[in-house]
N, C-alpha and C positions, 0 to 999 in steps of 0.2 A: 310355234303356235302360241298365241297369247291366251293364257287361261286366267281369267279374272276371278277373284274371290272378294266378297264384301263383308266387312264386320261393322256392327252397329255400335256407336258410341254416343252417350248422352253429353249434353253441353250444359253450361251454367244457365242457359235459357231453356226452360221446360218446353217451349214451343218449337225449339230447333233440335234436330237430330243430325248427327254427322255419320255419313256412310263412307267408311274408310276402305280404300282399295289397296291391294297388294302390289300395285305398280302404278306408274304415272299415266294420267289420261290427258294432260295438257303439257305443252312445252314451256314450262315456267311462266304460265299466264293464268289469270283468274277472271271469272265472268260472273256477273250477277244479273238475274232476271226476275222482274216483278210480276209478269203475266205472260200468257202464251204468245201475244203479239211481239213482245220484246224478245222472245226466245226463238225468233225465226232463224237465227244463225246457229241454233243448237237443237238438233233433232232429239237429243237426249232430254234436254230441259222441257221441250214441247211434250214428249211422252209423259213426263212427270206431271205437267200441268193438266193432263187429262184426268188426273185423280182430283176429285172435287175438294179435297181438304188441303191441297198444296197452295200455299200463299206466296212463297218465294223460293227460288233455287239459286244456290251459290256453288259454282264449280271451280275447283282449283287443283293444282298439282296431282295429288293422289286421294282426293276426297270430294264428296258432294254433300253439301249441307242443305237441308230442306226445312223451311219454316211452315208450320201447319196453321190452319184456321182452327178455332176451338170446337168444331163440330165432332172431332174425334180425339182420342188419346193416343199418343205414340205407341204405348204398350200393345194396343189392339191392332196396329197396322204396320209397325216398323219392319217386321220380318218379311211381310209380303212385299213391301217396297224394296227391301234389300235384294230379294230374289228377282224382282222385276229389273233392277239395275244390273245385277249379275248376268241374267239371261240376255239382256239387251247388248251388253258389251261383248259377251262370248259369242253372240251371233253377228259380230262385226258391225254393230251399230255405231253411227257417227256421233262423236261427242260434240264437236264444234266444227262448222264448215271452215276449212283453212283459209279460203279467200276472204272470208268475212272477219277473220280474227284481227283484233287491233294490233297495231304496231308493237313489237316487243319493247318492254321497258329496258333501259340500258342495264347491262350486267356490270356489277362492280365486284372486285375481289381485293381484299387487303390481307397482308401477311402479318402474322402475330407470332412472337417468340413464345416458347413454352419452357417449363422448368428443365426439360431435357435438352441440353445443348445440341444434340444431334437431330432434333425434330423441330420443324416449323409448321405452323397452322395457317392454312389459306382459307379465309372465310368469304363466302359469297352472299349476295343479297337475295338469293333464291334458295328454295328447298331443293336439295340435290338427290336425296335418296329417301326411301321409306323405311329402311332398316340400316343397321350398322354393318360395315364390311371391312375386313382387314385382308390385305394381300401381301405376302412376303416374297413373292417372286413372280416373274412374268408367266411361269407355268400355271400358277394357281389364280392368275388374274383373267382367265379366259371369259369369265362372266362379266367383266368390267372393261368395256372399250377404253374408258378414260385411264384406268390403271395400266392397261396394256401399253397405251401410248406413253404414259409417264415413265414406264420402265425402260423406254428407249433412251432416256437420259442416263448416261453411265454412272452418275453420282446418286441415283435414286435406289435406296436399299429396300424400303417397304412403304406401304401406303395404307392409311386408315381413313375411311370415309363415313361420315355420320351427319345426319340432318343437313346443315348448310355449309359444311366445311370439309376440307381434305387435309389430313396431317401427313407430312412426308418426312421419312427418316432418311438421312443422307449418309453416304460413306465419307470417311475422313479425307478423301482426295480433294474435296471442294470445300470452300468456305461460304457461309450463307450470304455474305455481302456480294459474292461474285455470281450467285445463281438465283437469288430470291426474285429479282425482277423478271428474269427469263421464265421461271416457273409460274409466277403470278400472271403474267401476260398469256402464257400458254393455256392455263386453266380458264382464265376469263374468256379468251377467244373460243375455246372448246364449248363452254356453256352457252355463249352467245349464238353459236351455230345451231343450238337446239339438239345436239347429239346426245345419245343415251349415255349417262354416267355408268349405269349398270344395265345389263340386259333385262328385258321384262320378266324373264323366267328366273332371274338370280335369287330373289327372296325365297321362292318355293324350292329351288334346287338346293339351297344352303340351309333350309329349315328355319327361315327367318320371317315367315308370314305370321300375322297375329294369331291365327288359328293354331299353327304349329307350335309357337312359343307357349300359348296357353295350355296345349295338350302336354307338352314337356313339363311345364310347371306343375300341372295337376297330378302327374305321375310321381312326383317327388314325395319324400317323407316330410312330416310337419316341420322338423328343425331346418331342413334345407330350404323350405318355403320361407321360414322366418328370416334366414340368413339373406336370401335373395331380396326380400322386402326391405331389410335394413340397408343393404348395398344400394338398392334403387333409390331409397329416400335420402340417405345421409352421405353416401360416398360418390355415386355416379355423377350427380350434378357438379360437384367440385372438380372431379378429374376431367369431365367433359369440357369444362371451361378452359382447361389446360391442353385440350386436344387429344385426350386419351380415354381409356375405358378400363374398368375392372370387371371381368366376367366370372361369375361363379362357375366352378367346374365340378367340385364334389365335396361331400361331407362324410367323414368316417366317424360313426358314433363310438366305436371302440377306442380309438386313439384321440377322439375329440379334435380331429384335424380338419381344417377347411382349406381346400385348394382353390386358388383363383388364378385366372389368366390375365396378364397385363397386356394391354393393347395400345396401339398408337403411341402417344408421347410417354405413356407409362412404361412401355416395354423397354428394358435396358436402361431406364433412367436411374442415375446415381442415387437420387433421393427416394426411389420407390421402396426399397427394403426398409429404410428408416420410417417412411410414412406408414407402411404396413404394420411394422412391429409396434410403433408408438401410437398409431391412429386406429386402423381397422381392427387389429387384434384386440387392443384394449376395449374398443367399442363393443365388439362381439362378446368378449368375456363379461363385460358389464351388463349388457342387455340380455344375454342368454346364459344366465348363471349356471355354472357347472356343466355346460354343454359344449363349450369351445375352449380349447387350451392353446392351440397353435394355428397360425395362418401361414400357409406356404404359397409363394408366388412363382408362377411360371411365365416366362417371357413368351409373348405370342409370336 
């Protein structure tokens, strides 16, 4: 059963609010409607146009962006609109009529090397997931049909999926020059068929919805929150470009020790320990005076 939850996000344009969903509502397609007549192919957009302040509706992957007329402020109506969208989807409301959907744009996937010689990053021109996922065996990949199929390749050791890319860690039995093309074409074909990369319930089951992440964050102590914010702003963008992630696990105020989990290309990477000791550890020591002494890394 698909259970949709909606979170509200401001955009750089004060007239536009983004209603983000915990799962995908289109198969790698986007739609823009300027009025109720244009929205004949989208019952969801038509529902929104019944609200007198709705000027434009944009539907994509896992969000709906709505532009308002100036007769209201978003602060006064956004929660009501979010609930309307949530209720509509949870009552099996149709987002876009399949037959009327435009022809899918071509899917492209390119391979990119990472600092970890055992990991290759496969980047698509489509958003693949709404949260970050790592699978280290076929047993724990039950919530990802794509990861499950990739584990049928004997040389696939672990899989990390984020935003628009899949990072694959290989066993030593194969060389990248022999398997990259096969993996790239497999992933491209899989996405092109519109199959689920992860199951709709995956984010909620693994505690990765926006609401769950926010609740976990709010339950932490102030220093842990500061550490997470520093990692998010200064560390994650750099490691994401290399096909990996560094996830906060814990902070011990007595020993002043921070534990982080290395994922994707960062996991088992020869340069990870060096990077942590000389980069992240020094950064946390500098920015959180007397609160952090040691950073320990755990391979995901």
